[in-house]
Backbone and ligand atoms as CSV (ligand in chain L), in Angstrom:
chain,resi,resn,atom,element,x,y,z
A,1,MET,N,N,218.366,48.314,50.051
A,1,MET,CA,C,218.648,46.987,50.607
A,1,MET,C,C,217.412,46.089,50.476
A,2,LYS,N,N,217.674,44.849,50.172
A,2,LYS,CA,C,216.556,43.922,49.991
A,2,LYS,C,C,215.960,43.520,51.343
A,3,ARG,N,N,214.669,43.577,51.414
A,3,ARG,CA,C,214.016,43.174,52.665
A,3,ARG,C,C,213.962,41.663,52.767
A,4,THR,N,N,214.147,41.154,53.929
A,4,THR,CA,C,214.038,39.700,54.087
A,4,THR,C,C,212.604,39.345,54.469
A,5,VAL,N,N,212.096,38.359,53.788
A,5,VAL,CA,C,210.747,37.884,54.079
A,5,VAL,C,C,210.881,36.623,54.927
A,6,PRO,N,N,210.300,36.636,56.118
A,6,PRO,CA,C,210.458,35.447,56.955
A,6,PRO,C,C,209.833,34.216,56.306
A,7,ILE,N,N,210.528,33.113,56.402
A,7,ILE,CA,C,209.989,31.872,55.851
A,7,ILE,C,C,208.956,31.324,56.831
A,8,GLN,N,N,207.793,31.015,56.306
A,8,GLN,CA,C,206.754,30.476,57.175
A,8,GLN,C,C,207.083,29.021,57.502
A,9,SER,N,N,206.672,28.611,58.675
A,9,SER,CA,C,206.923,27.216,59.020
A,9,SER,C,C,205.716,26.634,59.725
A,10,LEU,N,N,205.619,25.325,59.655
A,10,LEU,CA,C,204.609,24.655,60.469
A,10,LEU,C,C,205.277,23.520,61.221
A,11,ALA,N,N,204.697,23.184,62.356
A,11,ALA,CA,C,205.327,22.203,63.235
A,11,ALA,C,C,204.432,20.978,63.395
A,12,ILE,N,N,205.099,19.824,63.465
A,12,ILE,CA,C,204.391,18.567,63.705
A,12,ILE,C,C,204.737,18.102,65.115
A,13,LEU,N,N,203.706,17.730,65.862
A,13,LEU,CA,C,203.916,17.306,67.245
A,13,LEU,C,C,203.370,15.888,67.450
A,14,PRO,N,N,204.259,14.893,67.632
A,14,PRO,CA,C,203.745,13.557,67.963
A,14,PRO,C,C,203.187,13.575,69.390
A,15,ILE,N,N,201.962,13.049,69.537
A,15,ILE,CA,C,201.334,12.985,70.859
A,15,ILE,C,C,201.338,11.522,71.284
A,16,GLY,N,N,202.055,11.205,72.346
A,16,GLY,CA,C,202.220,9.822,72.743
A,16,GLY,C,C,203.171,9.133,71.774
A,17,LYS,N,N,203.500,7.884,72.076
A,17,LYS,CA,C,204.457,7.179,71.213
A,17,LYS,C,C,203.731,6.386,70.130
A,18,PHE,N,N,204.277,6.437,68.913
A,18,PHE,CA,C,203.781,5.598,67.812
A,18,PHE,C,C,204.929,5.448,66.835
A,19,ASP,N,N,204.748,4.660,65.806
A,19,ASP,CA,C,205.798,4.425,64.818
A,19,ASP,C,C,206.029,5.706,64.010
A,20,GLU,N,N,207.109,6.415,64.314
A,20,GLU,CA,C,207.350,7.715,63.687
A,20,GLU,C,C,207.950,7.613,62.288
A,21,SER,N,N,208.063,6.371,61.772
A,21,SER,CA,C,208.617,6.232,60.418
A,21,SER,C,C,207.668,6.820,59.371
A,22,ILE,N,N,206.450,7.164,59.774
A,22,ILE,CA,C,205.521,7.801,58.823
A,22,ILE,C,C,205.851,9.293,58.639
A,23,LEU,N,N,206.650,9.859,59.539
A,23,LEU,CA,C,206.802,11.315,59.553
A,23,LEU,C,C,207.651,11.918,58.424
A,24,PRO,N,N,208.790,11.317,58.048
A,24,PRO,CA,C,209.593,11.970,57.000
A,24,PRO,C,C,208.813,12.175,55.694
A,25,GLN,N,N,208.034,11.179,55.311
A,25,GLN,CA,C,207.288,11.258,54.068
A,25,GLN,C,C,206.151,12.292,54.182
A,26,LEU,N,N,205.541,12.347,55.352
A,26,LEU,CA,C,204.475,13.331,55.586
A,26,LEU,C,C,205.050,14.747,55.539
A,27,THR,N,N,206.216,14.904,56.157
A,27,THR,CA,C,206.871,16.213,56.185
A,27,THR,C,C,207.151,16.712,54.763
A,28,GLN,N,N,207.688,15.827,53.913
A,28,GLN,CA,C,207.973,16.185,52.529
A,28,GLN,C,C,206.705,16.642,51.818
A,29,HIS,N,N,205.635,15.911,52.055
A,29,HIS,CA,C,204.366,16.233,51.406
A,29,HIS,C,C,203.861,17.611,51.840
A,30,LEU,N,N,203.900,17.875,53.147
A,30,LEU,CA,C,203.371,19.150,53.656
A,30,LEU,C,C,204.209,20.332,53.163
A,31,LYS,N,N,205.527,20.114,53.071
A,31,LYS,CA,C,206.414,21.156,52.524
A,31,LYS,C,C,206.002,21.523,51.113
A,32,LYS,N,N,205.728,20.496,50.330
A,32,LYS,CA,C,205.396,20.688,48.917
A,32,LYS,C,C,204.025,21.368,48.766
A,33,VAL,N,N,203.040,20.890,49.520
A,33,VAL,CA,C,201.673,21.393,49.348
A,33,VAL,C,C,201.508,22.806,49.908
A,34,PHE,N,N,202.121,23.066,51.074
A,34,PHE,CA,C,201.923,24.369,51.715
A,34,PHE,C,C,203.041,25.366,51.402
A,35,GLN,N,N,204.141,24.864,50.784
A,35,GLN,CA,C,205.280,25.746,50.463
A,35,GLN,C,C,205.813,26.449,51.710
A,36,VAL,N,N,205.982,25.675,52.771
A,36,VAL,CA,C,206.523,26.215,54.025
A,36,VAL,C,C,207.575,25.242,54.553
A,37,GLU,N,N,208.337,25.711,55.523
A,37,GLU,CA,C,209.246,24.810,56.225
A,37,GLU,C,C,208.431,23.959,57.193
A,38,VAL,N,N,208.873,22.737,57.442
A,38,VAL,CA,C,208.154,21.876,58.379
A,38,VAL,C,C,209.151,21.321,59.387
A,39,GLU,N,N,208.859,21.489,60.651
A,39,GLU,CA,C,209.746,20.888,61.659
A,39,GLU,C,C,208.963,19.918,62.533
A,40,THR,N,N,209.645,18.851,62.966
A,40,THR,CA,C,209.005,17.876,63.845
A,40,THR,C,C,209.528,18.089,65.258
A,41,LEU,N,N,208.609,18.279,66.182
A,41,LEU,CA,C,208.975,18.514,67.582
A,41,LEU,C,C,209.108,17.173,68.305
A,42,PRO,N,N,209.801,17.156,69.447
A,42,PRO,CA,C,209.847,15.929,70.242
A,42,PRO,C,C,208.455,15.579,70.762
A,43,TYR,N,N,208.166,14.305,70.919
A,43,TYR,CA,C,206.814,13.905,71.310
A,43,TYR,C,C,206.482,14.337,72.735
A,44,ILE,N,N,205.194,14.505,72.990
A,44,ILE,CA,C,204.725,14.775,74.357
A,44,ILE,C,C,203.921,13.552,74.825
A,45,PRO,N,N,203.826,13.331,76.130
A,45,PRO,CA,C,203.032,12.196,76.612
A,45,PRO,C,C,201.550,12.380,76.284
A,46,ARG,N,N,200.827,11.276,76.262
A,46,ARG,CA,C,199.370,11.343,76.044
A,46,ARG,C,C,198.701,12.254,77.078
A,47,PRO,N,N,197.887,13.213,76.655
A,47,PRO,CA,C,197.198,14.061,77.636
A,47,PRO,C,C,196.008,13.310,78.242
A,48,LEU,N,N,196.230,12.688,79.365
A,48,LEU,CA,C,195.209,11.816,79.956
A,48,LEU,C,C,193.951,12.577,80.355
A,49,ASP,N,N,194.109,13.869,80.650
A,49,ASP,CA,C,192.930,14.643,81.050
A,49,ASP,C,C,192.008,14.940,79.863
A,50,ALA,N,N,192.443,14.607,78.649
A,50,ALA,CA,C,191.569,14.789,77.481
A,50,ALA,C,C,190.752,13.528,77.201
A,51,TYR,N,N,190.959,12.500,78.029
A,51,TYR,CA,C,190.232,11.239,77.813
A,51,TYR,C,C,188.804,11.369,78.334
A,52,ASP,N,N,187.873,10.940,77.519
A,52,ASP,CA,C,186.460,11.043,77.873
A,52,ASP,C,C,185.959,9.657,78.304
A,53,GLN,N,N,185.629,9.536,79.574
A,53,GLN,CA,C,185.198,8.242,80.120
A,53,GLN,C,C,183.881,7.763,79.510
A,54,GLU,N,N,183.084,8.716,79.008
A,54,GLU,CA,C,181.790,8.325,78.441
A,54,GLU,C,C,181.928,7.715,77.054
A,55,THR,N,N,182.717,8.378,76.198
A,55,THR,CA,C,182.833,7.889,74.817
A,55,THR,C,C,184.008,6.925,74.674
A,56,LEU,N,N,184.863,6.842,75.684
A,56,LEU,CA,C,186.090,6.040,75.636
A,56,LEU,C,C,186.996,6.476,74.476
A,57,GLN,N,N,186.950,7.776,74.201
A,57,GLN,CA,C,187.801,8.373,73.167
A,57,GLN,C,C,188.465,9.610,73.778
A,58,TYR,N,N,189.422,10.152,73.070
A,58,TYR,CA,C,190.004,11.420,73.514
A,58,TYR,C,C,189.251,12.565,72.846
A,59,SER,N,N,188.969,13.594,73.620
A,59,SER,CA,C,188.241,14.738,73.096
A,59,SER,C,C,189.175,15.600,72.240
A,60,ALA,N,N,188.836,15.726,70.952
A,60,ALA,CA,C,189.694,16.493,70.033
A,60,ALA,C,C,189.852,17.955,70.491
A,61,PRO,N,N,188.751,18.654,70.879
A,61,PRO,CA,C,188.938,20.045,71.327
A,61,PRO,C,C,189.835,20.151,72.567
A,62,ARG,N,N,189.723,19.167,73.473
A,62,ARG,CA,C,190.571,19.230,74.677
A,62,ARG,C,C,192.039,18.979,74.331
A,63,ILE,N,N,192.273,18.135,73.336
A,63,ILE,CA,C,193.657,17.924,72.880
A,63,ILE,C,C,194.229,19.237,72.338
A,64,LEU,N,N,193.409,19.965,71.567
A,64,LEU,CA,C,193.903,21.225,70.997
A,64,LEU,C,C,194.242,22.225,72.099
A,65,GLU,N,N,193.385,22.290,73.131
A,65,GLU,CA,C,193.665,23.203,74.254
A,65,GLU,C,C,195.003,22.830,74.903
A,66,ARG,N,N,195.275,21.525,74.947
A,66,ARG,CA,C,196.507,21.070,75.591
A,66,ARG,C,C,197.757,21.372,74.744
A,67,ILE,N,N,197.659,21.166,73.424
A,67,ILE,CA,C,198.880,21.286,72.604
A,67,ILE,C,C,199.148,22.717,72.143
A,68,GLU,N,N,198.174,23.585,72.340
A,68,GLU,CA,C,198.309,24.970,71.883
A,68,GLU,C,C,199.616,25.607,72.368
A,69,THR,N,N,199.977,25.322,73.612
A,69,THR,CA,C,201.173,25.946,74.193
A,69,THR,C,C,202.468,25.378,73.607
A,70,GLU,N,N,202.370,24.302,72.844
A,70,GLU,CA,C,203.565,23.685,72.257
A,70,GLU,C,C,203.936,24.308,70.914
A,71,ARG,N,N,203.061,25.149,70.379
A,71,ARG,CA,C,203.337,25.710,69.045
A,71,ARG,C,C,204.481,26.721,69.117
A,72,PRO,N,N,205.568,26.465,68.360
A,72,PRO,CA,C,206.663,27.442,68.369
A,72,PRO,C,C,206.170,28.781,67.813
A,73,GLU,N,N,206.664,29.857,68.341
A,73,GLU,CA,C,206.183,31.184,67.965
A,73,GLU,C,C,206.265,31.432,66.463
A,74,LYS,N,N,207.332,30.910,65.842
A,74,LYS,CA,C,207.522,31.167,64.406
A,74,LYS,C,C,206.608,30.312,63.524
A,75,SER,N,N,205.928,29.346,64.109
A,75,SER,CA,C,205.108,28.447,63.290
A,75,SER,C,C,203.699,28.991,63.091
A,76,VAL,N,N,203.251,28.955,61.840
A,76,VAL,CA,C,201.895,29.425,61.555
A,76,VAL,C,C,200.859,28.386,61.973
A,77,ALA,N,N,201.306,27.150,62.152
A,77,ALA,CA,C,200.365,26.082,62.463
A,77,ALA,C,C,201.071,24.954,63.192
A,78,LEU,N,N,200.310,24.295,64.059
A,78,LEU,CA,C,200.836,23.113,64.751
A,78,LEU,C,C,199.887,21.950,64.487
A,79,LEU,N,N,200.450,20.845,64.013
A,79,LEU,CA,C,199.642,19.647,63.771
A,79,LEU,C,C,200.059,18.549,64.745
A,80,GLY,N,N,199.151,18.165,65.619
A,80,GLY,CA,C,199.400,17.043,66.514
A,80,GLY,C,C,199.006,15.741,65.823
A,81,ILE,N,N,199.800,14.699,66.031
A,81,ILE,CA,C,199.467,13.382,65.476
A,81,ILE,C,C,199.348,12.415,66.636
A,82,PHE,N,N,198.203,11.724,66.682
A,82,PHE,CA,C,197.862,10.928,67.855
A,82,PHE,C,C,197.394,9.549,67.399
A,83,ASP,N,N,197.814,8.528,68.149
A,83,ASP,CA,C,197.446,7.168,67.769
A,83,ASP,C,C,196.281,6.655,68.622
A,84,GLN,N,N,195.353,7.541,68.946
A,84,GLN,CA,C,194.168,7.170,69.730
A,84,GLN,C,C,192.939,7.752,69.044
A,85,ASP,N,N,191.805,7.118,69.269
A,85,ASP,CA,C,190.562,7.565,68.637
A,85,ASP,C,C,190.111,8.907,69.222
A,86,LEU,N,N,189.560,9.763,68.358
A,86,LEU,CA,C,189.163,11.112,68.783
A,86,LEU,C,C,187.654,11.296,68.731
A,87,SER,N,N,187.151,12.059,69.699
A,87,SER,CA,C,185.720,12.388,69.682
A,87,SER,C,C,185.533,13.874,69.407
A,88,LEU,N,N,184.367,14.179,68.835
A,88,LEU,CA,C,183.986,15.567,68.588
A,88,LEU,C,C,182.480,15.622,68.760
A,89,GLU,N,N,182.021,16.640,69.463
A,89,GLU,CA,C,180.599,16.734,69.782
A,89,GLU,C,C,179.709,16.536,68.555
A,90,GLY,N,N,178.707,15.711,68.677
A,90,GLY,CA,C,177.754,15.513,67.598
A,90,GLY,C,C,178.151,14.425,66.613
A,91,LEU,N,N,179.366,13.884,66.753
A,91,LEU,CA,C,179.834,12.841,65.838
A,91,LEU,C,C,180.215,11.598,66.645
A,92,HIS,N,N,180.180,10.432,65.992
A,92,HIS,CA,C,180.609,9.214,66.684
A,92,HIS,C,C,182.126,9.174,66.837
A,93,TYR,N,N,182.802,9.812,65.893
A,93,TYR,CA,C,184.264,9.886,65.926
A,93,TYR,C,C,184.676,10.973,64.956
A,94,THR,N,N,185.939,11.343,65.008
A,94,THR,CA,C,186.449,12.247,63.983
A,94,THR,C,C,187.865,11.809,63.605
A,95,PHE,N,N,188.187,11.959,62.315
A,95,PHE,CA,C,189.560,11.653,61.869
A,95,PHE,C,C,190.521,12.733,62.364
A,96,GLY,N,N,189.975,13.936,62.551
A,96,GLY,CA,C,190.828,15.042,62.973
A,96,GLY,C,C,190.002,16.273,63.250
A,97,HIS,N,N,190.668,17.299,63.739
A,97,HIS,CA,C,189.970,18.524,64.108
A,97,HIS,C,C,190.986,19.664,64.063
A,98,GLY,N,N,190.561,20.818,63.562
A,98,GLY,CA,C,191.478,21.960,63.497
A,98,GLY,C,C,190.798,23.229,63.982
A,99,SER,N,N,191.528,24.091,64.646
A,99,SER,CA,C,190.971,25.340,65.154
A,99,SER,C,C,191.756,26.539,64.637
A,100,PRO,N,N,191.111,27.402,63.800
A,100,PRO,CA,C,191.808,28.601,63.338
A,100,PRO,C,C,192.175,29.522,64.512
A,101,ARG,N,N,191.341,29.526,65.561
A,101,ARG,CA,C,191.614,30.397,66.718
A,101,ARG,C,C,192.903,29.987,67.425
A,102,LEU,N,N,193.072,28.679,67.616
A,102,LEU,CA,C,194.266,28.196,68.329
A,102,LEU,C,C,195.443,27.945,67.392
A,103,ARG,N,N,195.177,27.968,66.093
A,103,ARG,CA,C,196.178,27.631,65.066
A,103,ARG,C,C,196.791,26.257,65.320
A,104,CYS,N,N,195.937,25.344,65.782
A,104,CYS,CA,C,196.356,23.982,66.060
A,104,CYS,C,C,195.365,23.008,65.436
A,105,ALA,N,N,195.874,21.843,65.102
A,105,ALA,CA,C,195.015,20.779,64.601
A,105,ALA,C,C,195.547,19.461,65.134
A,106,VAL,N,N,194.682,18.447,65.111
A,106,VAL,CA,C,195.119,17.118,65.525
A,106,VAL,C,C,194.491,16.107,64.576
A,107,ILE,N,N,195.251,15.071,64.245
A,107,ILE,CA,C,194.672,13.948,63.505
A,107,ILE,C,C,194.917,12.669,64.304
A,108,SER,N,N,194.004,11.722,64.137
A,108,SER,CA,C,194.155,10.428,64.781
A,108,SER,C,C,194.545,9.392,63.736
A,109,LEU,N,N,195.509,8.555,64.074
A,109,LEU,CA,C,195.939,7.505,63.138
A,109,LEU,C,C,195.028,6.278,63.200
A,110,THR,N,N,194.291,6.164,64.331
A,110,THR,CA,C,193.543,4.933,64.622
A,110,THR,C,C,192.704,4.442,63.443
A,111,ARG,N,N,191.837,5.297,62.920
A,111,ARG,CA,C,190.894,4.879,61.874
A,111,ARG,C,C,191.447,5.046,60.467
A,112,LEU,N,N,192.719,5.455,60.369
A,112,LEU,CA,C,193.356,5.536,59.054
A,112,LEU,C,C,194.044,4.223,58.724
A,113,LYS,N,N,194.175,3.372,59.752
A,113,LYS,CA,C,194.842,2.078,59.547
A,113,LYS,C,C,193.894,1.092,58.866
A,114,GLU,N,N,194.463,0.344,57.935
A,114,GLU,CA,C,193.667,-0.632,57.185
A,114,GLU,C,C,193.055,-1.654,58.141
A,115,ILE,N,N,193.842,-2.030,59.165
A,115,ILE,CA,C,193.417,-3.094,60.074
A,115,ILE,C,C,192.131,-2.720,60.823
A,116,PHE,N,N,191.951,-1.415,61.067
A,116,PHE,CA,C,190.767,-0.963,61.793
A,116,PHE,C,C,189.496,-1.337,61.032
A,117,TRP,N,N,189.583,-1.293,59.698
A,117,TRP,CA,C,188.411,-1.570,58.855
A,117,TRP,C,C,188.422,-3.001,58.331
A,118,GLY,N,N,189.333,-3.828,58.865
A,118,GLY,CA,C,189.414,-5.220,58.417
A,118,GLY,C,C,189.951,-5.366,57.011
A,119,GLU,N,N,190.697,-4.338,56.549
A,119,GLU,CA,C,191.251,-4.407,55.200
A,119,GLU,C,C,192.606,-5.110,55.228
A,120,GLU,N,N,193.062,-5.544,54.066
A,120,GLU,CA,C,194.399,-6.139,53.970
A,120,GLU,C,C,195.445,-5.074,54.232
A,121,GLU,N,N,196.607,-5.519,54.707
A,121,GLU,CA,C,197.684,-4.574,54.987
A,121,GLU,C,C,198.076,-3.835,53.711
A,122,ASN,N,N,198.140,-2.524,53.800
A,122,ASN,CA,C,198.457,-1.715,52.628
A,122,ASN,C,C,199.051,-0.403,53.116
A,123,ARG,N,N,200.370,-0.404,53.257
A,123,ARG,CA,C,201.030,0.764,53.854
A,123,ARG,C,C,200.841,2.016,53.001
A,124,GLU,N,N,200.866,1.844,51.692
A,124,GLU,CA,C,200.721,3.014,50.815
A,124,GLU,C,C,199.356,3.672,51.039
A,125,LEU,N,N,198.332,2.850,51.193
A,125,LEU,CA,C,196.989,3.374,51.453
A,125,LEU,C,C,196.960,4.124,52.783
A,126,PHE,N,N,197.565,3.532,53.802
A,126,PHE,CA,C,197.618,4.172,55.119
A,126,PHE,C,C,198.343,5.520,55.033
A,127,LEU,N,N,199.511,5.539,54.383
A,127,LEU,CA,C,200.277,6.783,54.285
A,127,LEU,C,C,199.516,7.840,53.491
A,128,ASN,N,N,198.798,7.388,52.480
A,128,ASN,CA,C,198.002,8.311,51.683
A,128,ASN,C,C,196.896,8.945,52.540
A,129,ARG,N,N,196.272,8.132,53.391
A,129,ARG,CA,C,195.238,8.653,54.297
A,129,ARG,C,C,195.829,9.647,55.292
A,130,VAL,N,N,197.023,9.352,55.776
A,130,VAL,CA,C,197.675,10.267,56.733
A,130,VAL,C,C,197.950,11.606,56.046
A,131,ARG,N,N,198.479,11.553,54.836
A,131,ARG,CA,C,198.768,12.794,54.094
A,131,ARG,C,C,197.490,13.585,53.852
A,132,THR,N,N,196.421,12.884,53.464
A,132,THR,CA,C,195.161,13.551,53.146
A,132,THR,C,C,194.564,14.207,54.391
A,133,GLU,N,N,194.500,13.473,55.492
A,133,GLU,CA,C,193.910,14.028,56.711
A,133,GLU,C,C,194.748,15.179,57.269
A,134,ALA,N,N,196.064,15.023,57.241
A,134,ALA,CA,C,196.940,16.084,57.757
A,134,ALA,C,C,196.748,17.358,56.935
A,135,THR,N,N,196.706,17.217,55.617
A,135,THR,CA,C,196.549,18.380,54.740
A,135,THR,C,C,195.191,19.035,54.979
A,136,HIS,N,N,194.143,18.218,55.125
A,136,HIS,CA,C,192.799,18.728,55.362
A,136,HIS,C,C,192.732,19.533,56.665
A,137,GLU,N,N,193.278,18.975,57.733
A,137,GLU,CA,C,193.171,19.652,59.030
A,137,GLU,C,C,194.009,20.925,59.088
A,138,ILE,N,N,195.181,20.904,58.456
A,138,ILE,CA,C,195.981,22.138,58.435
A,138,ILE,C,C,195.254,23.189,57.597
A,139,GLY,N,N,194.642,22.760,56.495
A,139,GLY,CA,C,193.835,23.671,55.683
A,139,GLY,C,C,192.732,24.298,56.527
A,140,GLN,N,N,192.085,23.465,57.330
A,140,GLN,CA,C,190.991,23.957,58.178
A,140,GLN,C,C,191.499,24.980,59.198
A,141,LEU,N,N,192.619,24.690,59.804
A,141,LEU,CA,C,193.110,25.634,60.821
A,141,LEU,C,C,193.607,26.936,60.209
A,142,LEU,N,N,194.027,26.891,58.927
A,142,LEU,CA,C,194.448,28.126,58.261
A,142,LEU,C,C,193.244,28.967,57.856
A,143,GLY,N,N,192.053,28.358,57.882
A,143,GLY,CA,C,190.841,29.118,57.586
A,143,GLY,C,C,190.134,28.691,56.312
A,144,LEU,N,N,190.603,27.626,55.657
A,144,LEU,CA,C,189.902,27.142,54.459
A,144,LEU,C,C,188.595,26.460,54.863
A,145,SER,N,N,187.563,26.629,54.044
A,145,SER,CA,C,186.279,25.989,54.329
A,145,SER,C,C,186.215,24.649,53.606
A,146,TYR,N,N,185.138,23.912,53.869
A,146,TYR,CA,C,184.931,22.658,53.138
A,146,TYR,C,C,184.711,22.982,51.672
A,147,CYS,N,N,185.206,22.097,50.809
A,147,CYS,CA,C,185.078,22.273,49.359
A,147,CYS,C,C,183.995,21.320,48.884
A,148,ASN,N,N,183.232,21.718,47.849
A,148,ASN,CA,C,182.179,20.801,47.396
A,148,ASN,C,C,182.632,19.827,46.308
A,149,LYS,N,N,183.908,19.901,45.918
A,149,LYS,CA,C,184.429,18.890,44.962
A,149,LYS,C,C,184.865,17.673,45.761
A,150,ASN,N,N,184.289,16.505,45.432
A,150,ASN,CA,C,184.545,15.354,46.304
A,150,ASN,C,C,185.928,14.727,46.147
A,151,THR,N,N,186.743,15.268,45.230
A,151,THR,CA,C,188.119,14.778,45.138
A,151,THR,C,C,189.107,15.722,45.822
A,152,CYS,N,N,188.659,16.938,46.149
A,152,CYS,CA,C,189.563,17.928,46.765
A,152,CYS,C,C,189.830,17.541,48.217
A,153,VAL,N,N,191.030,17.821,48.668
A,153,VAL,CA,C,191.406,17.466,50.037
A,153,VAL,C,C,190.525,18.174,51.074
A,154,MET,N,N,189.903,19.308,50.693
A,154,MET,CA,C,189.069,20.033,51.661
A,154,MET,C,C,187.612,19.555,51.694
A,155,TYR,N,N,187.285,18.525,50.924
A,155,TYR,CA,C,185.938,17.952,50.996
A,155,TYR,C,C,185.741,17.317,52.371
A,156,PHE,N,N,184.529,17.470,52.931
A,156,PHE,CA,C,184.261,16.876,54.242
A,156,PHE,C,C,184.037,15.381,54.058
A,157,SER,N,N,184.874,14.552,54.682
A,157,SER,CA,C,184.658,13.120,54.484
A,157,SER,C,C,183.918,12.523,55.662
A,158,ASN,N,N,182.858,11.831,55.323
A,158,ASN,CA,C,181.929,11.285,56.305
A,158,ASN,C,C,182.278,9.842,56.646
A,159,GLY,N,N,183.371,9.362,56.103
A,159,GLY,CA,C,183.777,7.978,56.339
A,159,GLY,C,C,185.044,7.713,55.562
A,160,ILE,N,N,185.633,6.548,55.789
A,160,ILE,CA,C,186.938,6.269,55.190
A,160,ILE,C,C,186.848,6.159,53.662
A,161,ALA,N,N,185.704,5.717,53.140
A,161,ALA,CA,C,185.567,5.608,51.680
A,161,ALA,C,C,185.668,6.996,51.038
A,162,GLU,N,N,185.102,7.987,51.719
A,162,GLU,CA,C,185.169,9.354,51.177
A,162,GLU,C,C,186.569,9.928,51.294
A,163,THR,N,N,187.274,9.537,52.337
A,163,THR,CA,C,188.683,9.961,52.460
A,163,THR,C,C,189.492,9.368,51.312
A,164,ASP,N,N,189.227,8.104,51.002
A,164,ASP,CA,C,189.999,7.422,49.954
A,164,ASP,C,C,189.696,7.960,48.555
A,165,ARG,N,N,188.549,8.597,48.391
A,165,ARG,CA,C,188.209,9.145,47.079
A,165,ARG,C,C,188.923,10.478,46.831
A,166,LYS,N,N,189.345,11.123,47.929
A,166,LYS,CA,C,189.984,12.431,47.784
A,166,LYS,C,C,191.451,12.255,47.389
A,167,ILE,N,N,192.022,13.317,46.790
A,167,ILE,CA,C,193.468,13.319,46.610
A,167,ILE,C,C,194.068,14.078,47.800
A,168,ASP,N,N,195.393,14.000,47.952
A,168,ASP,CA,C,196.021,14.602,49.128
A,168,ASP,C,C,196.429,16.056,48.897
A,169,GLU,N,N,195.818,16.685,47.869
A,169,GLU,CA,C,196.174,18.076,47.556
A,169,GLU,C,C,194.919,18.927,47.366
A,170,PHE,N,N,195.123,20.246,47.316
A,170,PHE,CA,C,194.015,21.176,47.128
A,170,PHE,C,C,193.615,21.255,45.661
A,171,CYS,N,N,192.327,21.493,45.401
A,171,CYS,CA,C,191.909,21.789,44.027
A,171,CYS,C,C,192.431,23.199,43.706
A,172,ALA,N,N,192.313,23.611,42.437
A,172,ALA,CA,C,192.894,24.898,42.026
A,172,ALA,C,C,192.335,26.061,42.847
A,173,GLU,N,N,191.016,26.045,43.086
A,173,GLU,CA,C,190.413,27.164,43.839
A,173,GLU,C,C,190.877,27.194,45.295
A,174,CYS,N,N,190.869,26.014,45.929
A,174,CYS,CA,C,191.313,25.965,47.326
A,174,CYS,C,C,192.785,26.353,47.429
A,175,ASP,N,N,193.565,25.997,46.405
A,175,ASP,CA,C,194.982,26.329,46.468
A,175,ASP,C,C,195.207,27.832,46.398
A,176,GLN,N,N,194.339,28.512,45.641
A,176,GLN,CA,C,194.452,29.979,45.583
A,176,GLN,C,C,194.158,30.581,46.945
A,177,ILE,N,N,193.152,30.037,47.623
A,177,ILE,CA,C,192.811,30.539,48.959
A,177,ILE,C,C,193.970,30.244,49.919
A,178,ARG,N,N,194.527,29.038,49.801
A,178,ARG,CA,C,195.671,28.676,50.651
A,178,ARG,C,C,196.808,29.677,50.471
A,179,GLN,N,N,197.095,30.008,49.210
A,179,GLN,CA,C,198.190,30.955,48.958
A,179,GLN,C,C,197.920,32.299,49.601
A,180,ALA,N,N,196.664,32.759,49.483
A,180,ALA,CA,C,196.316,34.061,50.061
A,180,ALA,C,C,196.432,34.024,51.583
A,181,LEU,N,N,196.022,32.900,52.188
A,181,LEU,CA,C,196.062,32.797,53.650
A,181,LEU,C,C,197.491,32.712,54.167
A,182,LEU,N,N,198.385,32.198,53.323
A,182,LEU,CA,C,199.776,32.030,53.764
A,182,LEU,C,C,200.684,33.128,53.220
A,183,GLN,N,N,200.061,34.214,52.750
A,183,GLN,CA,C,200.852,35.317,52.196
A,183,GLN,C,C,201.891,35.780,53.234
A,184,PRO,N,N,203.188,35.689,52.911
A,184,PRO,CA,C,204.170,36.112,53.905
A,184,PRO,C,C,204.061,37.607,54.226
A,185,VAL,N,N,204.244,37.925,55.470
A,185,VAL,CA,C,204.228,39.322,55.893
A,185,VAL,C,C,205.636,39.880,55.654
A,186,PRO,N,N,205.773,40.970,54.845
A,186,PRO,CA,C,207.119,41.475,54.590
A,186,PRO,C,C,207.803,41.921,55.894
A,187,GLY,N,N,209.102,41.681,55.976
A,187,GLY,CA,C,209.850,42.089,57.169
A,187,GLY,C,C,209.910,43.600,57.279
A,188,ARG,N,N,209.994,44.098,58.486
A,188,ARG,CA,C,210.045,45.568,58.650
A,188,ARG,C,C,211.470,46.036,58.851
L,1,ZN,ZN,ZN,188.781,22.445,46.818
């Protein structure tokens, strides 16, 4: 008898309310890049206890601690999407943050918007940034390291210009690592 191999899935969790019309296109992209099923969960309210009064940003690690319990058991990864600025120790801000231990990641839409940088409205650019950051953070939570090719999605971007130089996919080497990390466990 043929053994069934469970299909891996990842879940997207909207944090707080924002324009969710960005999600169908992001979902398609993540399905293609990670070769997994992608489900979108109902949104949760903003975790107010993750707000940092000193930096006036939300603490990315505290957000991960909060959303960890929302990850469906069958999902290998949970990606939170938040429309508020995120802080991370040692940095002025972060586009996102991922934890292999918690198997959770979060990205902020705030600094991916053209308007934040005084740029002209350009939805395609915004969506491209969302795809790139989401792919990068999920890669990080799966255990991929930073890549030294500045066009690979796993390159560490130190600003929006570096994000825009990257493509929204893995280079050949990173993709091999991704495949190994997502190797399905045969059913028993
Ligand atoms: Zn790479």
